[in-house]
C-alpha positions in Angstrom: 0.0 0.3 0.6 0.5 3.8 -0.7 0.8 6.8 1.6 -2.4 8.0 0.2 -4.3 4.7 -0.3 -3.2 4.3 3.9 -5.0 7.2 4.5 -7.3 7.1 2.5 -7.7 4.4 4.0 -7.9 6.0 7.8 -9.4 9.4 6.6 -13.0 7.6 4.8 -12.5 4.4 8.4 -13.1 7.6 10.5 -15.9 9.2 8.5 -17.6 6.7 8.6 -16.9 5.3 12.1 -18.3 8.7 12.6 -21.3 7.6 10.8 -21.1 4.3 11.7 -22.5 5.1 15.2 -25.2 7.4 15.0 -26.0 7.3 11.9 -26.4 4.0 9.2 -24.1 4.1 6.1 -20.8 4.2 6.8 -20.2 0.7 4.8 -21.5 3.4 1.6 -18.0 4.5 1.8 -15.4 2.1 3.3 -16.4 -1.2 1.4 -16.2 1.0 -2.6 -13.0 2.1 -1.4 -11.4 -1.2 -0.6 -12.8 -2.3 -4.4 -11.1 0.7 -6.1 -7.7 -0.3 -3.5 -8.1 -3.6 -5.6 -9.3 -6.1 -4.1 -11.9 -8.7 -5.5 -15.3 -8.2 -3.9 -15.4 -10.9 -1.6 -12.3 -9.8 0.2 -13.4 -6.6 0.9 -16.6 -7.3 1.5 -15.2 -9.8 4.5 -11.6 -7.2 5.0 -14.5 -4.4 5.9 -15.6 -6.7 8.4 -13.0 -5.9 10.6 -13.7 -2.3 10.9 -16.5 -2.7 12.1 -15.8 -5.2 14.7 -13.4 -2.9 16.5 -15.7 0.2 15.5 -18.4 -1.8 17.1 -16.3 -2.8 20.7 -14.8 0.7 20.6 -18.6 2.4 20.7 -20.1 -0.8 22.9 -17.1 0.2 25.6 -17.8 3.8 25.5 -21.8 4.2 25.5 -21.3 1.1 28.8 -19.2 3.5 30.2 -21.2 6.4 30.1 -23.4 3.9 32.1 -26.1 3.1 28.7 -27.1 -0.3 26.9 -29.5 -3.0 28.3 -27.1 -6.7 27.8 -30.6 -8.7 28.3 -32.8 -7.2 25.9 -29.7 -6.2 23.6 -28.7 -10.6 24.0 -32.8 -11.6 22.8 -32.2 -9.1 19.8 -28.7 -10.5 18.9 -29.5 -13.7 18.5 -31.7 -14.1 15.6 -29.2 -12.0 14.1 -26.3 -14.3 14.9 -28.4 -17.0 13.0 -29.3 -15.0 10.1 -26.0 -13.9 10.5 -24.5 -17.2 9.2 -26.3 -17.6 6.5 -25.8 -14.4 4.9 -21.9 -14.4 4.9 -22.5 -17.6 3.6 -23.6 -17.3 0.2 -21.7 -13.9 0.7 -18.5 -16.2 -0.1 -19.5 -18.1 -3.2 -21.7 -15.5 -5.3 -20.3 -14.7 -8.7 -18.8 -11.2 -8.5 -20.9 -9.8 -11.2 -24.3 -10.5 -9.1 -22.6 -9.3 -5.6 -21.4 -5.8 -7.0 -25.2 -6.1 -8.5 -26.5 -5.9 -5.2 -24.0 -4.0 -4.0 -25.2 -1.3 -6.7 -29.1 -1.5 -4.9 -28.1 -2.0 -1.9 -26.2 1.6 -1.9 -29.7 3.2 -3.6 -32.0 1.9 -1.8 -31.0 3.1 1.6 -29.2 6.5 -0.2 -32.9 6.8 -0.8 -34.1 6.0 2.5 -31.7 7.6 4.1 -33.5 11.3 2.4 -36.3 10.1 3.5 -37.3 12.3 7.1 -37.3 10.5 9.9 -41.4 11.1 11.8 -41.8 11.6 15.3 -43.0 9.4 17.4 -44.2 9.0 20.8 -41.1 6.5 22.9 -40.4 4.3 25.6 -37.7 2.7 26.8 -37.7 -1.5 25.3 -38.0 -4.1 27.7 -37.5 -7.7 26.7 -41.2 -8.6 27.3 -42.2 -5.8 24.5 -40.0 -8.1 21.7 -42.6 -11.2 19.5 -42.1 -12.7 17.2 -42.2 -10.5 14.0 -39.7 -8.4 15.6 -37.3 -12.0 16.3 -38.3 -12.9 12.1 -36.9 -9.1 11.5 -33.7 -8.8 13.2 -33.5 -12.3 10.7 -33.7 -11.0 8.0 -31.1 -7.9 9.3 -28.7 -10.3 10.3 -29.5 -12.5 7.4 -28.5 -9.3 4.8 -25.6 -7.8 6.5 -24.5 -10.9 6.8 -24.2 -10.4 3.5 -23.3 -7.2 2.4 -24.2 -4.9 6.1 -23.7 -1.6 3.5 -27.3 0.5 5.0 -27.9 -2.0 8.0 -28.3 1.0 10.0 -31.0 2.2 7.9 -33.9 -1.2 8.3 -32.6 -0.5 12.6 -33.9 2.1 12.6 -36.9 1.1 11.1 -37.3 -1.9 12.9 -36.3 -0.2 16.6 -37.7 3.1 16.0 -40.3 2.8 14.1 -42.2 -0.3 15.8 -40.4 -0.5 18.8 -40.2 3.1 18.8 -37.5 3.2 20.8 -35.2 6.7 21.4 -32.7 7.2 18.1 -30.3 7.3 20.8 -30.9 3.9 22.3 -31.5 2.9 19.1 -27.6 3.9 18.3 -26.9 1.9 21.9 -29.2 -1.1 20.5 -27.7 -0.9 16.8 -23.8 -1.5 18.0 -24.0 -4.2 20.4 -26.3 -6.2 18.0 -23.5 -5.1 15.0 -20.7 -6.4 16.5 -22.3 -9.8 17.9 -23.1 -10.4 14.4 -20.3 -9.5 13.0 -18.0 -11.7 15.4 -19.1 -15.0 12.5 -19.9 -13.5 9.7 -15.7 -12.2 9.7 -14.9 -16.1 10.7 -15.9 -17.2 7.9 -15.2 -14.9 5.5 -11.4 -15.3 6.6 -12.0 -18.7 6.5 -12.4 -19.0 3.5 -9.4 -16.8 2.8 -11.5 -13.5 2.0 -10.3 -10.7 4.3 -6.7 -8.7 3.7 -6.1 -8.0 8.2 -2.9 -5.3 6.7 -6.1 -3.2 4.8 -8.8 -4.1 7.2 -6.4 -3.0 10.8 -4.8 0.5 8.9 -8.8 0.7 7.7 -10.1 0.0 11.8 -7.6 2.5 13.3 -9.9 5.1 11.4 -12.9 3.5 11.9 -12.4 3.5 15.6 -11.6 7.0 15.8 -14.5 8.3 14.2 -16.1 5.8 16.8 -14.6 6.7 20.0 -16.2 10.3 18.9 -19.8 9.7 17.3 -20.5 8.2 21.2 -19.7 11.7 22.2 -22.0 13.6 20.2 -24.6 10.9 20.4 -25.1 11.5 23.8 -25.4 15.6 23.8 -27.8 17.4 23.6 -27.5 17.8 19.5 -27.5 14.2 19.5 -30.7 13.5 18.0 -29.9 16.3 15.5 -26.8 15.7 14.6 -28.1 11.7 13.6 -30.3 13.3 11.2 -27.8 15.7 8.9 -24.8 13.7 9.4 -27.3 11.0 7.3 -28.7 13.4 4.7 -25.0 14.5 4.4 -23.9 11.1 3.7 -26.7 9.9 1.4 -25.1 12.9 -0.8 -21.9 12.0 -1.5 -22.5 7.9 -1.4 -24.4 9.4 -4.8 -21.9 11.4 -5.8 -19.9 7.9 -5.4 -22.6 6.0 -7.7 -21.8 8.1 -10.3 -18.3 8.2 -10.5 -17.7 4.7 -9.7 
């Protein structure tokens, strides 16, 4: 890797880590970047998980230090997501490059459109296990399948389920989101690694940027204006992704 490539990984990793914790869409920058740097689609897909795991670990640890998070509820939501992730990652390891690239383009367009839509203002309540049911568990399984396969825009799906369906506030959505993503990405990374589809050097450099962005995002997420930041960062990210789609 050249110095410019390393700088690009660090810079976009930082932006992606910041956005991933606060909103959704960071992988729409990092996954194409890894492909632009010459990695085959499946290897770029697996390599991206290294940064996601370390970024999520940083965010979860930061939230817990500040007294946020609910391990019991997170585990309830994560179990079906982990099962789905195993399936999605397995499919991703053998799917043809052309099909994967098509899915990536569709996912990026769909996530971009979703992020441009205004979030409705809802009455929210704390999330407890008794509010979970079969529909939510099925939704978590499907999110796990999608996240295991490609990850791009998965945060938008969490917003649909946790905010719109379960009606918990956006700051708590982010707390649960990073916990669940951490748990389901671990087995997904293992599957990619066993299939030789992880470039550890690029993944760890990207992770340094992601960790830095995630650390900053935890602080912003918990400020009084955190919810406003979620909205505006999402809109900025959507614009950046549309530009990258045109260039790509």
